[in-house]
Structure formats: C-alpha cells, structure tokens
N, C-alpha and C positions, 0 to 999 in steps of 0.2 A: 769915396762914396761919388758917383759919377754926376756931374754938373745937372743932369736934367733934373735928378732926384732931390735936388737940393729944398725943393720947396715940399717936402713929406708932410703928413699932418702931426709931427711929432716937434718936439724943441731940438735946435743944433746940436745938444749934447748927446740927446736921445740918438741923431743921426748917426752921430758919429762912434757911439757904440756899435750901432747896428752896421757901420762900414767895417768896424774890428772885427765883427762876427762873420762878415761877408768875406773879410781875407782870410780869417782863419779856413772859413768852409772851400776855399778856393786852393789851398794849399794842403789839405787834407784829402780833397776828392778825388785826387788821380789815383790815392790808395784802396780807398774803401767805396766810391760810388756810391756817394750822396745824392745827386743830382746827375741826370745823364748829360754828356759833355754838350748837347745841342743847348739843355736850358741854361747851362753857365754863361752863355753870352748872352742871355737874358735873366741873369740872377735877380736883378732888382724886381724887375716886372714882373716875369713868371712866379715868384716865389714870395718875395719880402713885401711888394706892395701887395697880392694878394693876400698874404697874410695879415696886414694891418687892416685890412676890412674887418676885422672883427673886434679890433678897437673900441669902436661906439658902443657895440653889444656886451663890453665887457665891465662897462662905467658902472661905480659901486660897489663891485664884488671885490673882496679881499685877498682872494685866491682862486688858483682854476687848475685841473689837471688835464693835461694832453696826452691823447691815445698814440701810438705807435710814432712816436715823436722824428725819428727816422734823422734824417737832416736837421731837425730843428724848425720845421714851419708845421702848425703855426707857433709851435710853443714856446723858441728859444726866443722868437722877433715879439710874441708878446710878453713874454719875462720883460724884456728888454722898452718896449713902447710902454706897457700898461705899469710897469716897475711894482710889480705884486708878486708875491710867491707864488712859485708853480711848482708841480709835480710831473716830470717828462718819464713817459714808460714806454722803455724801448728792447725789446728781444734780444737785439743783436748786441752782443759784447763789443764790438768795435765801435758800432754807431752810438752807443752809451759812452765809451770813453771818449769819443770827439763832444758830444753834447755835455758832458762832465767840464773838458776845457772850454768849449764856447760858454757857459756859463760865468766860468773862472777869467775868462779873458774879457766879456763886456759888463762885466759885474752884475751881472742879472741873479736874483734871489730864487735859485732853481734847484729841485731835487731830484735827479735821475734816478729812476729804480729800473735795474736791468731785469726785467722779468717778462714773461709771457703776460697779455694784457689777464687770463682769467686766471691767473695765479698771482697774480701783483695785489700786496699786502698795505693797503694805502689808507686813508682816512677818506671817508665822503668828501666831496668838494662842492661849492655850490655852481659849479662850471667844469662841464668837461668840452672838450674839443678834440676835433681830428680833421685831418684834411688826407683826400687821396689814398685811403687806407683799406676799406671793404664797403660793398652794400649796407644801406642804412638799418636792414634787420638785423645783420649782426654787430654792425655799432650800437645798437639800442641794449642789445643780450651783454655786450664787452661793458657799457656804459650802467647799466644800471646799478649794479653794487658799487659804484664809484662815485655816484651823483647822492648829494644832499636830500631829503625830502622837501621837495618845492624848487629845487633846482633847476640847471637847463642844460642843455647840450647845444653845441653850437660846431656845424659841418659844413665845411665847405667842399661843395659837391659840383661834379659835371654835367655832359648833356643827358646823363640817362638818370637825373633826381627824381623827375616823376615818375616812370615806372619804379624805381626803388622806392616812391611812398607807396605805391599801390601794393606792392608786394608787402612792405612792413605792414600795412592796414591787412593784413590777412591775421598778422600774429601779435599786433600790439593796437592798443586803444593809446592815443595821442593826442597834444594840443600841438600844432604845427605850424611856423610862420615861415616864407622864404620871401627871401631878398636876392634883388637880381646882383650878378656880380658888377663890380666896376672892372674888373680886370680881364673877365674872359666875358665873349657874347655869348658862349653858353654855360654857362655857369651860373650856380646859385648858392645862396646861403642858408641852409633849415636850422633853424631854432626849434628845439623840440624841447616840450615840457608836460609835465603830468602823463606820465606815459608807464603804462601796465602792460601786460602777458595778458591777451585775449583768452588764450589755450595752453 
C-alpha cells in the first residue's frame, strides 16, 4: 500500500487486505482490462478511496448487493472494509472469475453471480450499490427486484447526476439524498429509497 494511504479510515489489517486486492488487480489488469492503464496509476485515489466513501452509509446493515461489479468497485472494497457478506453481480465471465479470486485472496465474504442484472436470481438485500454503470433510471430498474422493502440504493455518480435525477423523476417516484464526493470535485453519492414506478 502506498505510504500516503496509510491513514485510510480503516484498520491496519483492513488496509493490508485492500493492498492484497490492489496487487491482484494490477496482476490481472493487462489480461482483462479491469481499469484503464491511466487509472492504474491512481488506483488508490481514483477507485479504492472513491469506493470507501460508501462505508459510513453501510453502517448498521448486515449485507449488500453490488450491481455490475467489474473490477470490484465498490463491491470488493466494501466487502473487505465493511466486513459484511455481499453479492457481486457481473455478466462478464472473466471479470467474475477475477472477482472470485479477489474475494478469496482478501478474505472477503462475497458471493459472485455471473449473470446479466435483469436475469440475476439473488435474495433481496437491504442495500444495493453501483458505480459508473448506467444512468440513474436504468439503475433503479435493475435495483428494484434486488432491494428489500425499506432498503436503499447507494450510487457513486459523476457530473451528469443532476440531469440523471431529472430524467429518472419522469418514470420514478423516490426519496433521494445527495452527498458530495470526497475524491472527485464533480462527483456525488446518491442515496435513493422508497422508489416506485410512476408509469
């Protein structure tokens, strides 16, 4: 783990587990392109710290489901740092294989489901997460059957978040809270609950 990240908001043991995961990702990345080469240079800042922002919002929950997990952001990071069970849904078989290996080497209690989101057969969870996956309206469509009654979604979003909210409100009634990103000046965290289709 780079020295400047030794003051992460996690225990030393958790930091070491995150470092094992980061090392594995660097090893697999040339083969299956989990993150862009440019982002690999800023892996901790761009991806790991960004994912860790959701940690306080996961407190009190016993499990979560992550949609379109890709290289493991935020799913693997949260599985390690929150130390709660999670389900990672990823359609790409090669990425799903990586996620299983990441869970193994990091000791995270994660189940990987290699499936398209609309076909995934998983028990509803109290929290559903996603990062850099799709516009908000589509995320809500996918998350709806995956979320327990009374649950909430946590989505890491970029500069188009405002527009995505306006577009989603044409099809969905929802409660939504917005938190500023600590790692990207134009990023936000969307916390969505009590959502139902308007039409």
